C-alpha angles and dihedrals in degrees: 000000000000092000092051092048091049090054093052092046092053095041096045107026094163092071125080098229093179088066100035099049125035116230094246091053092066091056092043091053093049094047095045117108117240119260124236132217118249117251119268108269142154141185115256088206111065097184146004131203137200120262089259091045088227091121137021147171122238126194118222136169118348091357088064103035132012127188139147117274092260094113099044086222102113099107093033093054091048090053089050089054092053093046092049092049090050091051091050092050091050092048092049092048094051098042124095104231134137093227117094114269095243092050091053092047095050092045091053092045091054093044098045102034102035095078090045091054092049091050091050092057092046088053092048091052096054108021109077111346098139106057097108098072095242110209102224119098091229092057092044088054091049090048089054090052091048092050091049090050092052091046092050093051092047091049091050090050090054096043095048092046093241098319090114112058123247119254112285091244088065098038093056091063088075116088096210098063123083123225089243092057092047092053092042090056093044094048092047091053090047091055091048093050093049091047091052092047095049092046090052091049091048092051091047092050089050095057113122097241090057095054 
């Protein structure tokens, strides 16, 4: 605790740290175990309604999808939830259908936004999970594999003059591309790469000097 306090005193001399932080708090901070982010998860059901469909509950934002701040998409995804719900309510209000307006709106919200939410969590799980310099050797090894994967996809994008998609971590920075489209492109390239690798291994194993 004393070493930590000394650092803050030298780094921020304008503050009276004796008044701001109690002595026992320095030791408590140093001895505390580090927190961990919750796993990426989402609710498959985006909404529920009463039997009469006169009322309902809708999940938005962190109540619908939770993930670490790797993507930088927490607020953006919540805004997307609200905008999609608003569109569904407007569509239900203007449509000529015998079903109650709320029932139509919730049905459309589930149908249209459910796949987008699932794609968002898939993206969060694979896009940038190793930016915190985790100390274990296993995680460092996985970070090396992840970095090599991103570098390979970026190289393929350059070599093929854009025919191969950019890494998902770069595509998501554009505001005009949905999470579903990002994951569709990434998964398609993954299938192609695995097909090429397995075909090459099959041909190599079929060489005469190996039989």
